[in-house]
C-alpha positions in Angstrom: 3.0 72.6 40.4 6.3 71.1 38.9 5.8 69.3 35.6 5.8 65.7 35.6 6.9 64.0 32.4 4.5 61.7 31.0 1.9 62.1 33.7 -1.7 61.6 32.7 -4.5 61.7 35.2 -6.5 59.2 33.4 -3.8 56.5 33.9 -5.3 55.7 37.3 -8.2 54.2 35.5 -6.4 53.1 32.2 -4.3 50.8 34.4 -6.2 50.1 37.5 -5.8 46.5 38.9 -9.1 45.5 37.0 -7.9 47.3 33.8 -4.3 45.4 34.1 -6.0 42.1 34.0 -7.7 42.8 30.9 -4.8 44.2 29.3 -2.7 41.0 30.3 -5.2 39.1 28.2 -5.1 41.3 25.6 -1.2 41.3 25.3 -1.6 37.4 25.0 -4.0 37.8 22.2 -1.5 40.4 20.4 1.5 38.1 20.9 -0.4 35.2 19.5 -1.2 37.3 16.4 2.0 38.7 15.9 3.5 35.2 16.2 1.4 33.9 13.3 2.0 36.8 10.7 0.1 39.8 11.6 1.6 43.1 11.9 1.7 44.8 15.4 -0.7 47.7 14.7 -3.0 45.5 12.8 -3.1 43.2 15.9 -3.3 45.8 18.3 -6.2 47.5 16.3 -8.1 44.1 16.3 -7.5 43.3 19.8 -8.0 46.9 21.1 -11.5 47.0 19.4 -12.4 43.8 20.9 -11.6 44.8 24.5 -12.7 48.5 23.8 -9.1 49.7 24.9 -8.0 53.5 24.9 -5.5 54.4 22.6 -3.1 55.0 25.4 -3.7 51.6 26.4 -2.9 50.2 23.0 0.2 52.3 22.9 1.2 50.6 26.4 0.5 47.1 24.7 2.4 47.8 21.6 5.4 48.9 23.6 4.9 45.9 25.8 4.9 42.8 23.2 7.5 41.3 20.8 7.5 38.3 18.8 9.4 35.3 20.0 12.1 35.7 17.4 12.5 39.4 18.4 12.9 38.2 22.1 15.4 35.7 21.4 17.6 38.3 19.3 17.1 40.9 22.0 17.8 38.6 24.9 20.9 37.3 23.1 22.5 40.7 22.6 22.0 42.1 26.1 25.1 42.7 28.1 25.1 43.1 31.6 25.9 46.4 33.2 28.6 45.1 35.2 30.4 44.3 31.8 30.8 47.9 30.7 34.0 48.5 32.8 36.7 50.3 30.8 34.5 50.1 27.4 32.8 52.7 25.2 29.3 52.9 25.3 26.5 54.6 22.8 23.4 56.3 24.4 20.0 57.2 22.5 19.9 60.4 24.3 16.1 61.5 24.2 15.1 58.0 24.6 17.0 57.4 27.8 16.6 60.7 29.4 12.8 61.0 28.7 12.5 57.5 30.3 14.3 58.6 33.2 12.1 61.8 33.5 9.1 60.0 33.6 10.6 57.5 36.2 11.6 60.4 38.6 8.2 62.0 38.1 6.3 58.7 39.2 4.5 58.8 36.1 3.5 55.4 34.1 6.6 53.0 33.2 6.0 49.6 31.4 8.2 46.6 32.1 8.1 45.0 28.8 8.3 41.4 27.6 12.2 42.1 26.2 12.9 43.1 29.5 13.1 46.9 28.7 11.6 49.7 30.5 9.5 52.0 28.4 7.6 55.2 28.9 4.3 56.4 27.3 5.3 59.9 26.9 5.2 60.5 23.1 6.6 63.5 22.8 6.7 63.5 19.1 9.7 65.9 18.4 8.6 68.6 21.1 10.8 68.7 24.3 11.4 71.0 27.1 13.9 70.8 30.0 11.8 70.4 33.2 13.2 70.5 36.8 13.6 66.8 36.8 15.7 66.7 33.8 18.9 67.4 35.7 18.3 64.7 38.3 17.8 62.4 35.2 20.9 63.5 33.5 22.8 63.0 37.0 21.2 59.5 37.5 22.3 58.3 34.0 25.9 59.7 34.7 26.1 58.0 38.2 25.2 54.6 36.7 27.8 55.0 34.0 30.2 56.0 36.6 29.5 53.0 38.8 30.0 50.8 36.0 33.4 52.3 35.3 32.8 53.1 31.5 35.6 54.6 29.5 33.8 56.9 27.1 29.9 57.9 26.8 28.7 59.1 23.5 25.4 60.6 23.9 23.3 61.2 20.6 20.5 63.7 20.6 18.1 64.1 17.6 18.5 67.6 15.9 15.0 67.9 14.9 13.7 67.7 18.4 13.4 71.2 20.1 15.7 72.1 22.8 18.2 69.3 21.8 20.9 72.1 22.1 19.9 73.2 25.6 20.0 69.5 26.6 23.3 68.9 25.4 24.7 72.0 27.2 23.2 70.5 30.3 25.0 67.0 29.7 28.1 68.6 29.1 28.1 71.0 32.1 27.0 68.3 34.3 29.5 65.6 32.8 32.5 67.7 33.8 32.1 66.4 37.3 32.6 62.4 36.1 35.6 60.6 35.7 35.0 59.4 31.8 34.7 61.0 28.5 31.4 62.3 27.4 31.0 63.2 23.7 27.3 64.7 23.2 26.3 65.0 19.6 23.3 66.7 18.1 22.6 65.3 14.7 19.9 63.4 12.3 19.5 60.1 11.8 20.3 59.1 15.6 18.7 55.7 15.2 20.4 54.3 12.1 23.9 55.4 13.5 23.1 53.1 16.5 22.3 50.2 14.2 25.9 48.6 14.1 27.3 49.9 17.5 28.1 48.0 20.7 26.6 48.7 24.1 23.9 50.8 23.0 21.7 52.2 25.7 18.3 52.4 24.6 14.7 50.8 24.8 13.9 51.7 20.9 12.7 48.2 19.7 14.0 48.9 16.2 17.3 49.8 17.5 17.3 46.8 19.5 16.8 44.5 16.9 19.6 46.0 14.7 22.4 47.0 17.2 25.2 44.8 17.9 24.5 44.8 21.7 22.7 46.7 24.2 22.7 47.5 27.9 19.5 47.9 29.9 20.4 50.9 31.9 16.8 52.1 32.7 16.0 48.9 34.3 19.0 49.5 36.8 18.0 53.0 37.2 14.4 51.8 38.4 15.8 49.3 40.9 18.2 51.9 42.2 15.5 54.4 42.8 12.8 52.1 44.0 10.4 53.0 41.2 7.6 50.7 39.9 6.7 49.5 36.6 3.7 47.9 35.0 4.0 44.4 33.7 1.0 43.8 31.3 1.8 40.5 29.8 
């Protein structure tokens, strides 16, 4: 059996239609709490205990919700893909590619309140290339080519295993594309993206701090016909 990024057999139960109804109620409760001064983890623990949610369900809700202020900031900074023509984009490499791998593996994706598409892979610094990785890289580069970007700078976290191998795959695949690709392996990827324009990521902290962002994963989901869960 080929590896499927982010696949967990229990998701059929964790995110069944009945479970989704409970999770949507829970997300409203978490949203209320974080909009009234509670921390996200504290709110998720309180609500998760009340509804007896699994750890994976709680993670899904934490990635789904955001405060009203955060939603305003993120929506105001989002740049449509059709406005990337002739411009330079900055890509949170592992964040984006892992989400696309999960997407192409038909594993669980979450459509979040800020419009971002997030996965539940949680690799925690351990990464290996799987058969679908090449397809994910091509999907990423195909969308960038269609948008007519001038340069794509792809940042990979140095502490993550196999970052060098992924860089080689990106560089070798990128030779067939008509725009410049600059792949870098370094520490502190998030902080480097904080002041950048046209950042491609779904990382909440980066979205709140970058100058502008592009929702590329949602476009990829639309192009591939994949589905996501809306838990709010």
